[in-house]
Biopython code that builds the backbone (N, CA, C, O; Angstrom):
import numpy as np
from Bio.PDB.StructureBuilder import StructureBuilder

atoms = [
    (1, "MET", "N", (-7.434, 6.762, 2.702)),
    (1, "MET", "CA", (-5.949, 7.506, 2.981)),
    (1, "MET", "C", (-5.527, 8.000, 1.371)),
    (1, "MET", "O", (-5.855, 7.414, 0.339)),
    (2, "GLN", "N", (-4.882, 8.977, 1.458)),
    (2, "GLN", "CA", (-4.350, 9.507, 0.202)),
    (2, "GLN", "C", (-2.682, 9.139, 0.204)),
    (2, "GLN", "O", (-2.141, 8.668, 1.206)),
    (3, "PRO", "N", (-2.136, 9.348, -0.735)),
    (3, "PRO", "CA", (-0.764, 8.744, -0.865)),
    (3, "PRO", "C", (0.071, 9.174, 0.156)),
    (3, "PRO", "O", (0.798, 8.434, 0.818)),
    (4, "GLY", "N", (-0.063, 10.639, 0.308)),
    (4, "GLY", "CA", (0.776, 11.188, 1.422)),
    (4, "GLY", "C", (0.559, 10.559, 2.812)),
    (4, "GLY", "O", (1.477, 10.154, 3.525)),
    (5, "SER", "N", (-0.875, 10.516, 3.155)),
    (5, "SER", "CA", (-0.911, 9.494, 4.498)),
    (5, "SER", "C", (-0.727, 8.106, 4.443)),
    (5, "SER", "O", (-0.679, 7.562, 5.547)),
    (6, "VAL", "N", (-0.574, 7.156, 3.149)),
    (6, "VAL", "CA", (-0.280, 6.123, 3.455)),
    (6, "VAL", "C", (1.269, 6.088, 3.223)),
    (6, "VAL", "O", (1.826, 5.118, 3.737)),
    (7, "ALA", "N", (2.027, 6.928, 2.574)),
    (7, "ALA", "CA", (3.291, 7.001, 2.679)),
    (7, "ALA", "C", (3.892, 7.302, 4.176)),
    (7, "ALA", "O", (4.873, 6.740, 4.662)),
    (8, "ARG", "N", (3.010, 8.409, 4.860)),
    (8, "ARG", "CA", (3.871, 8.802, 6.436)),
    (8, "ARG", "C", (3.599, 7.626, 7.334)),
    (8, "ARG", "O", (4.453, 7.223, 8.123)),
    (9, "GLU", "N", (2.341, 7.045, 7.210)),
    (9, "GLU", "CA", (1.922, 6.148, 7.911)),
    (9, "GLU", "C", (3.130, 4.633, 7.916)),
    (9, "GLU", "O", (3.744, 4.137, 8.860)),
    (10, "THR", "N", (3.100, 4.288, 6.587)),
    (10, "THR", "CA", (4.156, 3.059, 6.150)),
    (10, "THR", "C", (5.363, 3.321, 6.580)),
    (10, "THR", "O", (6.012, 2.454, 7.166)),
    (11, "SER", "N", (5.923, 4.759, 6.317)),
    (11, "SER", "CA", (7.294, 5.036, 6.816)),
    (11, "SER", "C", (7.397, 4.879, 7.890)),
    (11, "SER", "O", (8.268, 4.061, 8.187)),
    (12, "ALA", "N", (6.718, 5.442, 8.913)),
    (12, "ALA", "CA", (6.738, 5.367, 10.796)),
    (12, "ALA", "C", (7.004, 3.799, 10.887)),
    (12, "ALA", "O", (7.965, 3.301, 11.472)),
    (13, "ALA", "N", (6.137, 3.191, 10.308)),
    (13, "ALA", "CA", (6.032, 1.611, 10.786)),
    (13, "ALA", "C", (7.228, 1.089, 10.430)),
    (13, "ALA", "O", (7.762, 0.470, 11.350)),
    (14, "LEU", "N", (8.024, 1.134, 9.096)),
    (14, "LEU", "CA", (8.912, 0.734, 8.685)),
    (14, "LEU", "C", (10.210, 1.114, 9.688)),
    (14, "LEU", "O", (10.892, 0.305, 10.317)),
    (15, "ARG", "N", (10.356, 2.592, 9.657)),
    (15, "ARG", "CA", (11.219, 2.965, 10.626)),
    (15, "ARG", "C", (11.234, 2.411, 12.204)),
    (15, "ARG", "O", (12.262, 2.400, 12.883)),
    (16, "GLU", "N", (9.930, 1.953, 12.678)),
    (16, "GLU", "CA", (9.958, 1.726, 14.200)),
    (16, "GLU", "C", (10.132, 0.154, 14.077)),
    (16, "GLU", "O", (10.505, -0.455, 15.080)),
    (17, "ALA", "N", (9.920, -0.423, 13.088)),
    (17, "ALA", "CA", (9.691, -1.889, 12.753)),
    (17, "ALA", "C", (8.655, -2.604, 13.434)),
    (17, "ALA", "O", (8.718, -3.640, 14.096)),
    (18, "SER", "N", (7.579, -1.773, 13.115)),
    (18, "SER", "CA", (6.550, -2.182, 14.115)),
    (18, "SER", "C", (5.464, -2.707, 13.194)),
    (18, "SER", "O", (5.124, -1.923, 12.307)),
    (19, "ALA", "N", (4.852, -3.892, 13.237)),
    (19, "ALA", "CA", (3.823, -4.437, 12.716)),
    (19, "ALA", "C", (2.587, -4.107, 13.452)),
    (19, "ALA", "O", (1.547, -4.150, 12.795)),
    (20, "ASP", "N", (2.525, -3.832, 14.523)),
    (20, "ASP", "CA", (1.350, -3.092, 15.118)),
    (20, "ASP", "C", (0.854, -1.975, 14.628)),
    (20, "ASP", "O", (-0.318, -1.729, 14.341)),
    (21, "ARG", "N", (1.985, -1.169, 14.525)),
    (21, "ARG", "CA", (1.790, 0.411, 13.918)),
    (21, "ARG", "C", (1.198, 0.244, 12.486)),
    (21, "ARG", "O", (0.179, 0.828, 12.115)),
    (22, "LEU", "N", (2.047, -0.739, 11.595)),
    (22, "LEU", "CA", (1.558, -0.920, 10.207)),
    (22, "LEU", "C", (0.116, -1.412, 10.293)),
    (22, "LEU", "O", (-0.653, -1.074, 9.393)),
    (23, "GLN", "N", (-0.270, -2.088, 11.175)),
    (23, "GLN", "CA", (-1.828, -2.926, 11.143)),
    (23, "GLN", "C", (-2.912, -1.883, 11.394)),
    (23, "GLN", "O", (-4.074, -1.883, 10.987)),
    (24, "ALA", "N", (-2.206, -0.898, 12.237)),
    (24, "ALA", "CA", (-3.276, 0.158, 12.620)),
    (24, "ALA", "C", (-3.310, 1.376, 11.671)),
    (24, "ALA", "O", (-4.268, 2.143, 11.769)),
    (25, "ALA", "N", (-2.368, 1.609, 10.783)),
    (25, "ALA", "CA", (-2.578, 2.210, 9.640)),
    (25, "ALA", "C", (-3.202, 1.792, 8.620)),
    (25, "ALA", "O", (-3.764, 2.546, 7.826)),
    (26, "PHE", "N", (-3.175, 0.591, 8.529)),
    (26, "PHE", "CA", (-3.777, -0.470, 7.566)),
    (26, "PHE", "C", (-5.567, -0.349, 7.876)),
    (26, "PHE", "O", (-6.503, -0.297, 7.078)),
    (27, "ALA", "N", (-5.541, -0.337, 9.215)),
    (27, "ALA", "CA", (-7.069, -0.337, 9.730)),
    (27, "ALA", "C", (-7.776, 0.951, 9.445)),
    (27, "ALA", "O", (-8.972, 1.031, 9.163)),
    (28, "ALA", "N", (-6.854, 2.053, 9.552)),
    (28, "ALA", "CA", (-7.419, 3.560, 9.250)),
    (28, "ALA", "C", (-7.732, 3.672, 7.500)),
    (28, "ALA", "O", (-8.647, 4.220, 6.885)),
    (29, "HIS", "N", (-6.703, 3.005, 7.107)),
    (29, "HIS", "CA", (-7.003, 3.066, 5.475)),
    (29, "HIS", "C", (-8.002, 2.281, 5.038)),
    (29, "HIS", "O", (-8.716, 2.743, 4.148)),
    (30, "VAL", "N", (-8.257, 1.039, 5.514)),
    (30, "VAL", "CA", (-9.388, 0.477, 5.097)),
    (30, "VAL", "C", (-10.973, 1.159, 5.658)),
    (30, "VAL", "O", (-11.989, 0.994, 4.983)),
    (31, "ALA", "N", (-10.979, 1.677, 6.546)),
    (31, "ALA", "CA", (-11.828, 2.415, 7.235)),
    (31, "ALA", "C", (-12.226, 3.427, 6.132)),
    (31, "ALA", "O", (-13.279, 3.392, 5.494)),
    (32, "HIS", "N", (-11.243, 4.321, 6.005)),
    (32, "HIS", "CA", (-11.396, 5.383, 5.119)),
    (32, "HIS", "C", (-11.804, 5.147, 3.862)),
    (32, "HIS", "O", (-12.614, 5.934, 3.373)),
    (33, "VAL", "N", (-11.326, 4.015, 3.080)),
    (33, "VAL", "CA", (-11.554, 3.657, 1.567)),
    (33, "VAL", "C", (-13.038, 2.916, 1.694)),
    (33, "VAL", "O", (-13.850, 2.979, 0.772)),
    (34, "SER", "N", (-13.258, 2.330, 2.722)),
    (34, "SER", "CA", (-14.553, 1.481, 2.689)),
    (34, "SER", "C", (-15.815, 2.609, 2.797)),
    (34, "SER", "O", (-16.937, 2.380, 2.345)),
    (35, "ALA", "N", (-15.467, 3.744, 3.411)),
    (35, "ALA", "CA", (-16.717, 4.832, 3.539)),
    (35, "ALA", "C", (-16.633, 5.707, 2.525)),
    (35, "ALA", "O", (-17.327, 6.717, 2.643)),
    (36, "SER", "N", (-15.847, 5.575, 1.378)),
    (36, "SER", "CA", (-15.735, 6.719, 0.366)),
    (36, "SER", "C", (-16.833, 6.094, -0.690)),
    (36, "SER", "O", (-16.882, 4.919, -1.052)),
    (37, "ALA", "N", (-17.666, 7.122, -1.077)),
    (37, "ALA", "CA", (-18.545, 7.234, -1.997)),
    (37, "ALA", "C", (-18.299, 6.485, -3.504)),
    (37, "ALA", "O", (-19.177, 5.930, -4.165)),
    (38, "THR", "N", (-17.118, 6.597, -3.803)),
    (38, "THR", "CA", (-16.120, 6.022, -5.096)),
    (38, "THR", "C", (-15.213, 5.573, -4.810)),
    (38, "THR", "O", (-14.581, 5.888, -3.802)),
    (39, "TRP", "N", (-14.807, 4.473, -5.838)),
    (39, "TRP", "CA", (-13.475, 3.695, -5.451)),
    (39, "TRP", "C", (-13.244, 3.436, -6.868)),
    (39, "TRP", "O", (-14.002, 3.621, -7.820)),
    (40, "ASP", "N", (-11.931, 2.924, -6.826)),
    (40, "ASP", "CA", (-11.342, 2.365, -8.391)),
    (40, "ASP", "C", (-10.110, 1.361, -7.502)),
    (40, "ASP", "O", (-9.299, 1.631, -6.617)),
    (41, "ALA", "N", (-10.463, 0.101, -8.255)),
    (41, "ALA", "CA", (-9.619, -0.766, -7.804)),
    (41, "ALA", "C", (-8.162, -0.676, -8.029)),
    (41, "ALA", "O", (-7.337, -1.308, -7.369)),
    (42, "ARG", "N", (-7.859, 0.211, -9.077)),
    (42, "ARG", "CA", (-6.326, 0.437, -9.408)),
    (42, "ARG", "C", (-5.851, 1.378, -8.835)),
    (42, "ARG", "O", (-4.628, 1.376, -8.697)),
    (43, "ASP", "N", (-6.622, 2.494, -8.311)),
    (43, "ASP", "CA", (-6.180, 3.483, -7.478)),
    (43, "ASP", "C", (-5.913, 2.627, -6.280)),
    (43, "ASP", "O", (-4.813, 2.814, -5.761)),
    (44, "GLU", "N", (-6.787, 1.613, -5.661)),
    (44, "GLU", "CA", (-6.304, 0.985, -4.428)),
    (44, "GLU", "C", (-5.235, 0.298, -4.449)),
    (44, "GLU", "O", (-4.718, 0.222, -3.334)),
    (45, "MET", "N", (-4.567, -0.355, -5.446)),
    (45, "MET", "CA", (-3.733, -1.461, -5.725)),
    (45, "MET", "C", (-2.336, -0.162, -5.614)),
    (45, "MET", "O", (-1.266, -0.443, -5.074)),
    (46, "LEU", "N", (-2.552, 0.886, -6.077)),
    (46, "LEU", "CA", (-1.104, 1.867, -5.519)),
    (46, "LEU", "C", (-1.354, 1.949, -4.257)),
    (46, "LEU", "O", (-0.310, 1.684, -3.661)),
    (47, "SER", "N", (-2.402, 2.235, -3.356)),
    (47, "SER", "CA", (-2.319, 2.567, -2.135)),
    (47, "SER", "C", (-1.914, 1.135, -1.152)),
    (47, "SER", "O", (-1.455, 1.316, -0.024)),
    (48, "LEU", "N", (-2.132, -0.297, -1.695)),
    (48, "LEU", "CA", (-1.920, -1.171, -0.859)),
    (48, "LEU", "C", (-0.260, -1.488, -1.356)),
    (48, "LEU", "O", (0.389, -2.276, -0.667)),
    (49, "THR", "N", (0.245, -0.986, -2.306)),
    (49, "THR", "CA", (1.733, -1.614, -2.458)),
    (49, "THR", "C", (2.392, -1.218, -1.025)),
    (49, "THR", "O", (2.514, -2.176, -0.261)),
    (50, "PRO", "N", (2.836, 0.045, -0.538)),
    (50, "PRO", "CA", (3.729, -0.039, 0.380)),
    (50, "PRO", "C", (3.166, -0.568, 1.609)),
    (50, "PRO", "O", (4.024, -0.664, 2.486)),
    (51, "PHE", "N", (2.022, -0.939, 1.957)),
    (51, "PHE", "CA", (1.358, -1.663, 2.745)),
    (51, "PHE", "C", (2.089, -3.247, 2.790)),
    (51, "PHE", "O", (2.496, -3.858, 3.778)),
    (52, "VAL", "N", (2.093, -3.635, 1.431)),
    (52, "VAL", "CA", (2.491, -5.171, 1.191)),
    (52, "VAL", "C", (3.968, -5.315, 1.327)),
    (52, "VAL", "O", (4.541, -6.329, 1.728)),
    (53, "ASP", "N", (4.688, -3.879, 0.847)),
    (53, "ASP", "CA", (5.981, -4.196, 1.051)),
    (53, "ASP", "C", (6.804, -3.991, 2.307)),
    (53, "ASP", "O", (7.861, -4.572, 2.551)),
    (54, "CYS", "N", (6.189, -3.084, 3.087)),
    (54, "CYS", "CA", (6.627, -2.834, 4.333)),
    (54, "CYS", "C", (6.248, -4.263, 5.282)),
    (54, "CYS", "O", (7.118, -4.761, 5.996)),
    (55, "ALA", "N", (4.972, -4.799, 5.205)),
    (55, "ALA", "CA", (4.715, -5.971, 5.730)),
    (55, "ALA", "C", (5.965, -6.922, 5.438)),
    (55, "ALA", "O", (6.327, -7.659, 6.355)),
    (56, "ARG", "N", (6.590, -6.951, 4.324)),
    (56, "ARG", "CA", (7.319, -8.250, 3.833)),
    (56, "ARG", "C", (8.911, -7.505, 4.306)),
    (56, "ARG", "O", (9.810, -8.250, 4.697)),
    (57, "ARG", "N", (9.060, -6.458, 4.248)),
    (57, "ARG", "CA", (10.402, -6.043, 5.065)),
    (57, "ARG", "C", (10.437, -6.303, 6.481)),
    (57, "ARG", "O", (11.533, -6.574, 6.971)),
    (58, "LEU", "N", (9.459, -6.268, 7.190)),
    (58, "LEU", "CA", (9.270, -7.047, 8.831)),
    (58, "LEU", "C", (9.179, -8.053, 8.695)),
    (58, "LEU", "O", (9.005, -8.610, 9.779)),
    (59, "GLY", "N", (9.203, -8.955, 7.588)),
    (59, "GLY", "CA", (9.241, -10.206, 7.920)),
    (59, "GLY", "C", (7.733, -10.943, 8.032)),
    (59, "GLY", "O", (7.677, -12.142, 8.302)),
    (60, "ALA", "N", (6.734, -10.294, 7.847)),
    (60, "ALA", "CA", (5.195, -10.693, 7.795)),
    (60, "ALA", "C", (4.659, -11.121, 6.296)),
    (60, "ALA", "O", (4.884, -10.607, 5.200)),
    (61, "ASP", "N", (4.043, -12.001, 6.587)),
    (61, "ASP", "CA", (3.126, -12.172, 5.302)),
    (61, "ASP", "C", (1.838, -11.277, 5.293)),
    (61, "ASP", "O", (0.991, -11.228, 6.185)),
    (62, "PRO", "N", (1.852, -10.652, 4.239)),
    (62, "PRO", "CA", (0.894, -9.183, 4.106)),
    (62, "PRO", "C", (-0.429, -10.223, 4.081)),
    (62, "PRO", "O", (-1.202, -9.940, 4.996)),
    (63, "ALA", "N", (-0.719, -10.952, 3.553)),
    (63, "ALA", "CA", (-2.088, -11.769, 3.372)),
    (63, "ALA", "C", (-2.636, -12.185, 5.066)),
    (63, "ALA", "O", (-3.754, -11.880, 5.481)),
    (64, "ILE", "N", (-1.615, -12.914, 5.873)),
    (64, "ILE", "CA", (-1.961, -13.118, 7.123)),
    (64, "ILE", "C", (-2.168, -11.712, 7.861)),
    (64, "ILE", "O", (-3.276, -11.486, 8.347)),
    (65, "LEU", "N", (-1.189, -10.795, 7.961)),
    (65, "LEU", "CA", (-1.204, -9.467, 8.733)),
    (65, "LEU", "C", (-2.497, -8.832, 8.450)),
    (65, "LEU", "O", (-3.437, -8.758, 9.240)),
    (66, "PHE", "N", (-2.460, -8.420, 7.357)),
    (66, "PHE", "CA", (-3.755, -7.612, 6.827)),
    (66, "PHE", "C", (-4.957, -8.149, 6.459)),
    (66, "PHE", "O", (-5.944, -7.426, 6.587)),
    (67, "GLY", "N", (-5.134, -9.562, 5.913)),
    (67, "GLY", "CA", (-6.315, -10.142, 5.482)),
    (67, "GLY", "C", (-7.453, -10.108, 6.635)),
    (67, "GLY", "O", (-8.586, -9.901, 6.203)),
    (68, "PRO", "N", (-7.340, -10.263, 7.902)),
    (68, "PRO", "CA", (-8.754, -10.187, 8.810)),
    (68, "PRO", "C", (-8.944, -8.550, 9.020)),
    (68, "PRO", "O", (-10.056, -8.268, 9.467)),
    (69, "ILE", "N", (-8.098, -7.461, 8.789)),
    (69, "ILE", "CA", (-8.381, -5.924, 8.695)),
    (69, "ILE", "C", (-9.239, -5.908, 7.305)),
    (69, "ILE", "O", (-10.369, -5.420, 7.328)),
    (70, "ALA", "N", (-8.841, -6.303, 6.405)),
    (70, "ALA", "CA", (-9.315, -6.215, 4.970)),
    (70, "ALA", "C", (-10.676, -6.879, 4.978)),
    (70, "ALA", "O", (-11.499, -6.338, 4.240)),
    (71, "ALA", "N", (-11.071, -7.900, 5.634)),
    (71, "ALA", "CA", (-12.212, -8.508, 5.835)),
    (71, "ALA", "C", (-13.269, -7.630, 6.346)),
    (71, "ALA", "O", (-14.459, -7.795, 6.076)),
    (72, "ASP", "N", (-12.855, -6.784, 7.018)),
    (72, "ASP", "CA", (-13.928, -5.780, 7.724)),
    (72, "ASP", "C", (-14.289, -4.702, 6.773)),
    (72, "ASP", "O", (-15.253, -3.958, 6.957)),
    (73, "GLY", "N", (-13.371, -4.623, 5.592)),
    (73, "GLY", "CA", (-13.897, -3.238, 4.787)),
    (73, "GLY", "C", (-14.739, -3.691, 3.747)),
    (73, "GLY", "O", (-15.055, -4.872, 3.604)),
    (74, "ALA", "N", (-15.113, -2.745, 3.007)),
    (74, "ALA", "CA", (-16.083, -2.805, 1.802)),
    (74, "ALA", "C", (-15.880, -4.251, 1.022)),
    (74, "ALA", "O", (-14.765, -4.772, 1.036)),
    (75, "PRO", "N", (-16.977, -4.877, 0.348)),
    (75, "PRO", "CA", (-16.924, -6.039, -0.459)),
    (75, "PRO", "C", (-15.808, -5.889, -1.649)),
    (75, "PRO", "O", (-15.127, -6.821, -2.075)),
    (76, "TRP", "N", (-15.760, -4.606, -2.075)),
    (76, "TRP", "CA", (-14.652, -4.517, -3.221)),
    (76, "TRP", "C", (-13.421, -4.305, -2.765)),
    (76, "TRP", "O", (-12.473, -4.603, -3.491)),
    (77, "LEU", "N", (-13.220, -3.797, -1.585)),
    (77, "LEU", "CA", (-11.891, -3.711, -1.113)),
    (77, "LEU", "C", (-11.197, -5.065, -0.792)),
    (77, "LEU", "O", (-10.050, -5.374, -1.115)),
    (78, "GLN", "N", (-12.047, -5.780, -0.135)),
    (78, "GLN", "CA", (-11.603, -7.196, 0.200)),
    (78, "GLN", "C", (-11.393, -7.975, -1.037)),
    (78, "GLN", "O", (-10.398, -8.701, -1.060)),
    (79, "ARG", "N", (-12.280, -7.939, -2.217)),
    (79, "ARG", "CA", (-11.879, -8.648, -3.320)),
    (79, "ARG", "C", (-10.547, -8.063, -3.935)),
    (79, "ARG", "O", (-9.774, -8.815, -4.527)),
    (80, "THR", "N", (-10.294, -6.756, -3.794)),
    (80, "THR", "CA", (-9.273, -6.248, -4.345)),
    (80, "THR", "C", (-8.137, -6.438, -3.639)),
    (80, "THR", "O", (-7.126, -6.514, -4.339)),
    (81, "PHE", "N", (-8.000, -6.529, -2.591)),
    (81, "PHE", "CA", (-7.102, -6.784, -1.302)),
    (81, "PHE", "C", (-6.577, -8.296, -1.666)),
    (81, "PHE", "O", (-5.399, -8.578, -1.882)),
    (82, "ASP", "N", (-7.644, -9.181, -1.689)),
    (82, "ASP", "CA", (-7.291, -10.743, -1.664)),
    (82, "ASP", "C", (-6.854, -11.231, -3.352)),
    (82, "ASP", "O", (-6.337, -12.336, -3.512)),
    (83, "SER", "N", (-7.065, -10.472, -4.351)),
    (83, "SER", "CA", (-6.190, -10.572, -5.672)),
    (83, "SER", "C", (-4.933, -10.105, -5.532)),
    (83, "SER", "O", (-3.921, -10.742, -5.826)),
    (84, "PHE", "N", (-4.969, -8.859, -5.029)),
    (84, "PHE", "CA", (-3.552, -8.026, -5.226)),
    (84, "PHE", "C", (-2.347, -8.808, -4.188)),
    (84, "PHE", "O", (-1.219, -9.034, -4.626)),
    (85, "VAL", "N", (-2.720, -9.148, -2.887)),
    (85, "VAL", "CA", (-1.685, -9.513, -2.160)),
    (85, "VAL", "C", (-1.084, -10.806, -2.594)),
    (85, "VAL", "O", (0.043, -11.001, -2.139)),
    (86, "ARG", "N", (-1.502, -11.602, -3.257)),
    (86, "ARG", "CA", (-1.410, -12.984, -3.864)),
    (86, "ARG", "C", (-0.560, -12.705, -5.057)),
    (86, "ARG", "O", (0.256, -13.593, -5.304)),
    (87, "ARG", "N", (-0.564, -11.593, -5.916)),
    (87, "ARG", "CA", (-0.081, -11.461, -7.144)),
    (87, "ARG", "C", (1.642, -11.646, -6.832)),
    (87, "ARG", "O", (2.232, -11.192, -5.852)),
    (88, "PRO", "N", (2.184, -12.367, -7.850)),
    (88, "PRO", "CA", (3.691, -12.493, -7.965)),
    (88, "PRO", "C", (4.327, -10.718, -8.210)),
    (88, "PRO", "O", (3.607, -9.733, -8.370)),
    (89, "GLY", "N", (5.610, -10.732, -8.179)),
    (89, "GLY", "CA", (6.080, -9.523, -8.873)),
    (89, "GLY", "C", (5.541, -8.137, -8.300)),
    (89, "GLY", "O", (5.546, -7.100, -8.963)),
    (90, "ILE", "N", (5.066, -8.242, -6.967)),
    (90, "ILE", "CA", (4.659, -6.608, -6.851)),
    (90, "ILE", "C", (5.734, -5.820, -6.226)),
    (90, "ILE", "O", (6.301, -6.265, -5.228)),
    (91, "THR", "N", (6.005, -4.874, -6.651)),
    (91, "THR", "CA", (7.316, -4.229, -6.462)),
    (91, "THR", "C", (6.896, -2.755, -6.251)),
    (91, "THR", "O", (5.863, -2.312, -6.752)),
    (92, "LEU", "N", (7.750, -1.993, -5.475)),
    (92, "LEU", "CA", (7.589, -0.510, -5.510)),
    (92, "LEU", "C", (7.593, 0.063, -6.662)),
    (92, "LEU", "O", (6.607, 0.747, -6.937)),
    (93, "ALA", "N", (8.600, -0.043, -7.569)),
    (93, "ALA", "CA", (8.787, 0.717, -8.688)),
    (93, "ALA", "C", (7.538, 0.594, -9.616)),
    (93, "ALA", "O", (7.128, 1.623, -10.152)),
    (94, "ALA", "N", (6.847, -0.701, -9.863)),
    (94, "ALA", "CA", (6.029, -1.451, -10.659)),
    (94, "ALA", "C", (4.730, -0.283, -10.495)),
    (94, "ALA", "O", (4.060, 0.140, -11.437)),
    (95, "PHE", "N", (4.579, 0.094, -9.092)),
    (95, "PHE", "CA", (3.174, 1.112, -8.868)),
    (95, "PHE", "C", (3.598, 2.482, -8.265)),
    (95, "PHE", "O", (3.055, 3.113, -7.359)),
    (96, "GLY", "N", (4.575, 2.747, -8.908)),
    (96, "GLY", "CA", (5.034, 4.306, -8.607)),
    (96, "GLY", "C", (5.858, 4.391, -7.424)),
    (96, "GLY", "O", (6.543, 5.396, -7.617)),
    (97, "TRP", "N", (6.124, 3.974, -6.483)),
    (97, "TRP", "CA", (6.898, 4.143, -5.369)),
    (97, "TRP", "C", (8.137, 3.581, -5.085)),
    (97, "TRP", "O", (8.416, 2.441, -5.456)),
    (98, "SER", "N", (9.146, 4.511, -4.257)),
    (98, "SER", "CA", (10.194, 4.159, -4.028)),
    (98, "SER", "C", (10.453, 4.291, -2.323)),
    (98, "SER", "O", (9.561, 4.684, -1.571)),
    (99, "ILE", "N", (11.899, 3.874, -1.822)),
    (99, "ILE", "CA", (11.857, 3.969, -0.635)),
    (99, "ILE", "C", (13.075, 5.316, -0.569)),
    (99, "ILE", "O", (14.067, 4.955, -1.202)),
    (100, "VAL", "N", (13.205, 6.350, -0.142)),
    (100, "VAL", "CA", (14.209, 7.382, -0.068)),
    (100, "VAL", "C", (14.846, 7.533, 1.155)),
    (100, "VAL", "O", (13.984, 7.707, 2.016)),
    (101, "GLU", "N", (15.967, 7.546, 1.623)),
    (101, "GLU", "CA", (16.475, 8.215, 2.723)),
    (101, "GLU", "C", (16.406, 9.336, 3.070)),
    (101, "GLU", "O", (17.033, 10.132, 2.372)),
    (102, "THR", "N", (15.742, 9.818, 4.106)),
    (102, "THR", "CA", (15.574, 11.147, 4.830)),
    (102, "THR", "C", (16.390, 11.391, 5.917)),
    (102, "THR", "O", (17.311, 10.612, 6.159)),
    (103, "ALA", "N", (16.191, 12.329, 6.584)),
    (103, "ALA", "CA", (16.994, 12.801, 7.917)),
    (103, "ALA", "C", (16.339, 11.702, 9.168)),
    (103, "ALA", "O", (17.033, 11.323, 10.111)),
    (104, "ASP", "N", (15.081, 11.342, 8.997)),
    (104, "ASP", "CA", (14.453, 10.657, 9.775)),
    (104, "ASP", "C", (14.575, 9.101, 9.721)),
    (104, "ASP", "O", (14.097, 8.240, 10.460)),
    (105, "GLY", "N", (15.281, 9.025, 8.732)),
    (105, "GLY", "CA", (15.218, 7.259, 8.439)),
    (105, "GLY", "C", (14.582, 7.132, 6.770)),
    (105, "GLY", "O", (14.218, 8.066, 6.055)),
    (106, "PRO", "N", (14.593, 5.667, 6.446)),
    (106, "PRO", "CA", (13.972, 5.303, 5.261)),
    (106, "PRO", "C", (12.399, 6.030, 5.309)),
    (106, "PRO", "O", (11.775, 6.303, 6.335)),
    (107, "ALA", "N", (11.935, 6.268, 3.817)),
    (107, "ALA", "CA", (10.499, 6.745, 3.823)),
    (107, "ALA", "C", (10.111, 6.460, 2.329)),
    (107, "ALA", "O", (10.759, 6.628, 1.295)),
    (108, "TYR", "N", (8.608, 5.882, 2.587)),
    (108, "TYR", "CA", (8.166, 5.760, 1.235)),
    (108, "TYR", "C", (7.683, 6.932, 0.416)),
    (108, "TYR", "O", (6.910, 7.779, 0.863)),
    (109, "GLU", "N", (8.150, 6.937, -0.738)),
    (109, "GLU", "CA", (7.589, 8.154, -1.668)),
    (109, "GLU", "C", (6.975, 7.653, -2.762)),
    (109, "GLU", "O", (7.332, 6.563, -3.209)),
    (110, "PHE", "N", (5.914, 8.416, -3.376)),
    (110, "PHE", "CA", (5.265, 7.947, -4.608)),
    (110, "PHE", "C", (5.264, 9.174, -5.696)),
    (110, "PHE", "O", (5.192, 10.390, -5.523)),
    (111, "HIS", "N", (5.357, 8.500, -6.708)),
    (111, "HIS", "CA", (5.513, 9.334, -7.977)),
    (111, "HIS", "C", (4.591, 8.825, -8.716)),
    (111, "HIS", "O", (4.509, 7.598, -8.677)),
    (112, "TRP", "N", (3.690, 9.521, -9.542)),
    (112, "TRP", "CA", (2.703, 8.850, -10.314)),
    (112, "TRP", "C", (3.575, 8.255, -11.716)),
    (112, "TRP", "O", (4.378, 8.879, -12.410)),
    (113, "PRO", "N", (3.118, 6.847, -11.858)),
    (113, "PRO", "CA", (3.975, 6.252, -12.774)),
    (113, "PRO", "C", (3.767, 7.060, -13.981)),
    (113, "PRO", "O", (2.841, 7.871, -14.001)),
    (114, "SER", "N", (4.672, 6.889, -15.150)),
    (114, "SER", "CA", (4.560, 7.785, -16.328)),
    (114, "SER", "C", (4.576, 6.862, -17.330)),
    (114, "SER", "O", (5.164, 5.799, -17.132)),
    (115, "TRP", "N", (3.972, 7.101, -18.495)),
    (115, "TRP", "CA", (4.108, 6.230, -19.626)),
    (115, "TRP", "C", (4.233, 7.019, -20.821)),
    (115, "TRP", "O", (3.715, 8.103, -21.087)),
    (116, "SER", "N", (5.226, 6.092, -21.685)),
    (116, "SER", "CA", (5.597, 7.077, -22.639)),
    (116, "SER", "C", (5.487, 5.929, -23.798)),
    (116, "SER", "O", (6.169, 4.917, -23.962)),
    (117, "PRO", "N", (4.381, 6.450, -24.546)),
    (117, "PRO", "CA", (3.946, 5.483, -25.818)),
    (117, "PRO", "C", (5.250, 5.501, -26.973)),
    (117, "PRO", "O", (5.998, 6.455, -27.188)),
    (118, "LYS", "N", (5.271, 4.456, -27.490)),
    (118, "LYS", "CA", (6.371, 4.396, -28.891)),
    (118, "LYS", "C", (5.506, 5.280, -29.661)),
    (118, "LYS", "O", (4.277, 5.247, -29.731)),
    (119, "GLN", "N", (6.478, 6.227, -30.337)),
    (119, "GLN", "CA", (5.999, 7.090, -31.481)),
    (119, "GLN", "C", (5.978, 6.098, -32.626)),
    (119, "GLN", "O", (6.863, 5.279, -32.874)),
    (120, "GLY", "N", (4.687, 6.308, -33.383)),
    (120, "GLY", "CA", (4.691, 5.252, -34.506)),
    (120, "GLY", "C", (5.481, 5.743, -35.891)),
    (120, "GLY", "O", (5.651, 6.945, -36.091)),
    (121, "ARG", "N", (5.867, 4.917, -36.663)),
    (121, "ARG", "CA", (6.589, 5.193, -37.833)),
    (121, "ARG", "C", (5.716, 5.372, -38.959)),
    (121, "ARG", "O", (6.183, 5.622, -40.069)),
]
sb = StructureBuilder()
sb.init_structure("model")
sb.init_model(0)
sb.init_chain("A")
sb.init_seg("    ")
for serial, (resi, resn, name, xyz) in enumerate(atoms, 1):
    if name == "N":
        sb.init_residue(resn, " ", resi, " ")
    sb.init_atom(name, np.array(xyz, "f"), 0.0, 1.0, " ", f" {name:<3s}", serial, name[0])
structure = sb.get_structure()
């Protein structure tokens, strides 16, 4: 799933307050990335962030809600998920995400994080 698909599906689950919809979206995401010929754990962490955030907003532990689904994914995805979901300090902003209010209700929105190196003196 691309950031747009992740945003669309997690936003719908958040608006519906539906853990079932969130799990279905995560299962689709796992199937998609597990079938990919290329992968990058850093990119995957960006994609996992709204899933983790939405689960927490719905009152669920992401490790419990998504763990069995991630276990069906590619080994690299399982490892990335297991280490990421237990990290302290996962915030939307730290991974380039925010929640915005739309006419349909709250929605996850992704913006590539920017890095501004300090200029040397």
